[in-house]
C-alpha positions in Angstrom: -4.1 -1.3 -21.7 -2.0 -0.2 -18.7 -2.1 -0.7 -15.0 -1.7 1.2 -11.7 0.7 -0.2 -9.1 -1.2 0.9 -6.0 1.6 0.0 -3.5 5.4 -0.2 -4.0 8.5 0.8 -2.1 10.6 2.8 -4.5 12.7 4.3 -1.7 13.8 0.8 -0.6 17.6 0.1 -0.5 17.1 -2.7 -3.1 16.4 0.0 -5.7 19.2 2.4 -4.7 21.5 1.5 -7.5 19.1 1.4 -10.5 15.9 3.1 -9.6 15.8 5.1 -12.9 16.2 1.9 -14.9 13.4 0.3 -12.9 11.1 3.2 -13.6 12.0 3.2 -17.3 11.1 -0.5 -17.4 7.8 0.2 -15.7 7.0 2.9 -18.3 7.9 0.5 -21.2 5.6 -2.2 -19.7 2.7 0.3 -19.9 2.2 1.0 -16.2 0.2 4.2 -15.9 1.1 5.2 -12.4 3.2 4.1 -9.4 2.0 4.7 -5.9 5.1 4.9 -3.8 4.7 4.4 0.0 6.9 5.3 2.9 7.7 3.2 6.0 9.4 5.9 8.1 10.3 9.6 8.0 13.7 8.7 6.4 11.8 7.7 3.2 9.9 10.9 2.9 12.3 13.1 1.0 13.3 10.3 -1.3 9.7 9.7 -2.3 9.0 13.4 -2.7 12.1 13.8 -4.9 11.0 10.8 -7.0 7.5 12.1 -7.4 8.9 15.5 -8.5 11.4 14.0 -11.0 8.7 11.7 -12.4 5.7 14.0 -12.1 2.5 12.4 -13.3 4.0 8.9 -13.1 5.2 8.4 -9.5 2.8 9.5 -6.7 3.9 9.7 -3.1 2.3 8.5 0.1 3.8 9.4 3.4 3.2 7.5 6.6 4.7 5.5 9.5 4.7 1.7 9.2 3.8 -0.4 12.3 7.2 -2.0 12.2 10.2 0.1 12.8 13.9 -0.5 13.2 15.5 -0.1 16.7 18.8 1.6 17.4 20.4 -1.9 17.0 18.8 -2.4 13.6 16.4 -5.0 14.7 12.7 -4.8 13.8 10.3 -3.7 16.6 6.7 -2.6 17.0 6.1 1.1 16.6 5.3 3.0 19.8 3.3 6.2 20.2 6.3 8.0 21.7 8.4 7.0 18.6 5.7 8.0 16.3 5.3 11.5 17.9 9.0 12.0 17.7 9.1 10.9 14.1 6.0 13.0 13.4 7.8 16.2 14.6 10.3 15.7 11.8 7.7 14.5 9.3 4.9 17.0 9.7 6.7 20.0 8.1 7.3 17.8 5.0 3.7 16.5 5.0 2.4 20.1 5.4 4.7 21.3 2.6 3.7 18.6 0.1 0.1 17.9 1.3 -1.3 19.1 -2.1 0.9 16.6 -3.9 0.4 13.6 -1.7 -1.8 10.8 -3.0 -2.4 9.2 0.4 -1.2 8.6 3.9 0.7 5.3 3.9 2.1 2.9 4.6 0.2 2.7 7.9 -1.6 -0.1 9.8 -1.2 -2.9 12.2 1.2 -5.9 12.3 0.4 -8.4 15.0 3.0 -11.0 13.9 4.1 -12.6 17.2 7.8 -11.7 16.9 6.7 -8.1 16.4 3.8 -7.6 18.7 3.3 -10.3 21.3 1.9 -8.2 24.1 -1.3 -6.2 24.4 0.8 -3.1 25.2 2.6 -3.4 21.9 -0.7 -4.0 20.0 -2.3 -1.0 21.7 0.7 1.2 20.8 0.2 0.3 17.2 -3.5 1.0 17.4 -2.8 4.5 18.8 -0.3 5.2 16.0 -2.8 4.1 13.4 -5.6 6.2 15.0 -3.3 9.3 14.8 -2.6 8.7 11.1 -6.3 8.1 10.3 -7.0 11.4 11.9 -4.2 13.0 9.9 -5.7 11.5 6.7 -9.1 12.9 7.5 -7.6 16.3 8.3 -5.8 16.4 4.9 -8.7 14.7 3.1 -6.5 11.9 1.9 -7.0 8.1 1.5 -5.1 5.5 3.5 -2.7 2.9 2.2 -2.9 0.2 4.8 -0.8 -2.8 6.1 -2.6 -5.5 8.1 -0.4 -8.5 8.5 -1.7 -11.0 11.0 -4.2 -8.3 12.0 -6.9 -8.3 9.3 -10.0 -8.1 11.5 -8.5 -5.7 14.1 -7.4 -3.4 11.3 -10.7 -3.4 9.5 -12.6 -2.9 12.8 -10.4 0.0 13.8 -10.7 1.7 10.4 -14.5 1.4 10.6 -14.5 2.7 14.2 -12.5 5.7 13.2 -14.7 6.4 10.2 -12.1 5.9 7.6 -13.7 5.9 4.1 -11.2 5.7 1.3 -9.0 2.7 2.2 -6.7 0.4 0.3 -5.8 -2.8 2.2 -2.6 -4.0 0.6 -1.5 -7.7 0.4 -4.3 -8.7 2.8 -3.3 -12.0 4.5 -6.5 -12.8 6.4 -9.5 -15.0 5.6 -11.8 -14.1 2.7 -14.7 -13.9 5.2 -12.8 -11.2 7.1 -12.0 -9.4 3.9 -15.7 -9.3 3.0 -16.2 -7.2 6.1 -13.9 -4.6 4.5 -15.8 -5.0 1.2 -19.0 -4.1 3.1 -17.3 -1.0 4.4 -16.4 0.0 0.8 -12.7 -0.8 1.1 -10.4 -2.0 -1.7 -7.8 -4.8 -1.7 -4.7 -4.8 -3.8 -3.2 -8.0 -5.0 0.6 -8.6 -5.6 2.3 -10.9 -8.1 3.0 -13.4 -5.2 -0.6 -14.6 -5.8 1.0 -17.1 -8.2 2.5 -18.9 -5.2 0.0 -18.0 -2.5 -3.0 -20.3 -1.9 -4.3 -17.7 0.5 -4.2 -14.9 -2.1 -5.9 -17.2 -4.6 -8.8 -18.0 -2.2 -9.1 -14.3 -1.4 -9.4 -13.2 -5.1 -11.9 -16.0 -5.7 -14.2 -14.5 -3.2 -13.5 -10.7 -3.6 -15.7 -8.9 -6.1 -13.7 -7.5 -9.0 -15.2 -4.1 -8.0 -13.0 -4.1 -4.9 -9.8 -5.3 -6.3 -6.7 -3.2 -7.2 -3.2 -4.3 -8.3 0.1 -3.8 -6.5 3.6 -5.2 -6.5 4.8 -4.3 -3.0 8.1 -4.3 -4.8 10.9 -5.1 -4.0 8.9 -7.8 -1.9 6.1 -10.2 -2.8 7.2 -11.1 -6.3 6.3 -14.2 -8.3 9.5 -15.9 -7.0 10.7 -16.0 -3.4 13.8 -14.1 -2.5 14.0 -12.5 -6.0 13.7 -8.7 -6.2 10.2 -7.8 -7.3 9.7 -4.8 -9.7 6.7 -2.8 -10.8 6.7 -4.3 -14.3 5.7 -7.6 -12.7 2.2 -6.2 -11.9 0.8 -7.8 -15.1 1.6 -11.2 -13.6 -0.9 -10.4 -10.9 -3.5 -9.2 -13.4 -3.1 -12.4 -15.5 -3.6 -14.7 -12.5 -6.6 -12.7 -11.3 -8.1 -13.1 -14.8 -7.5 -16.8 -14.7 -9.2 -17.2 -11.3 -12.2 -15.0 -12.3 -12.5 -16.6 -15.7 -12.4 -13.2 -17.5 -10.0 -11.4 -19.8 -6.8 -9.7 -18.7 -8.1 -6.6 -20.4 -11.2 -6.6 -18.2 -9.0 -7.0 -15.0 -6.8 -4.1 -16.1 -9.7 -1.9 -17.0 -11.6 -2.5 -13.7 -8.6 -2.4 -11.4 -7.5 0.9 -12.9 -11.0 2.3 -12.4 -10.9 1.1 -8.8 -7.6 2.8 -8.3 -9.1 6.1 -9.4 -11.9 5.6 -6.8 -9.6 4.9 -3.9 -7.1 7.6 -5.0 -9.1 10.4 -6.5 -6.1 12.6 -7.3 -5.1 10.1 -10.0 -8.1 11.1 -12.0 -6.8 14.4 -13.2 -3.6 12.7 -14.5 -5.0 9.4 -15.9 -8.2 10.7 -17.4 -6.7 13.5 -19.5 
């Protein structure tokens, strides 16, 4: 039985030299689909080209991440002005490929103190997220969402804006906060780093299986720190979830795949043939 990797960064520099080998390994491991997310407009064409070369296996999501690189290469909080400039470049691509996009993503909030320490920075991120929620609604697409150090603010904003099909990836908040997302019908994807994360283990223990998906977030969040993560490691997450829930790995793979079809309806036509 296969799995769906609901959130991975195939356009990342870490994969530049051997992406075709990484994808071949993913196929061999019986992964059914890879949901490739963007972080900035520079990723868009790479992801579109990958999804075209690997049609029916790689599915693209385009969006602007809450953390962006400054002109000096340092990380900074996204601003509405930056987003609108980026969007001017990105919109023609989004419009061109809207029928082929699986979701808008990776979008969200990141209130890590070194990134967003002021209310102005946080409000800038909120406004950028609102714009992208509106775009997803306009295109009738789900959202692939980042919420580091901002679990409750992200869920509250998504609910306020009427977002319906939502995947919260690698959620780092309390299980009680995640349950607010469950009540709203949102899904949570779990990476292989669960094997070394007490927070993720507690989260999975409380989350209903009906709201859990699988992801790798590769090249990050692998089973080992500072070792490049790959999509094939998704089965490590499935095995650990099965252990926590006291059920079979097959049950986890079956249910998380069904959940992926719910949050990303366009997968149905491919995976249910």
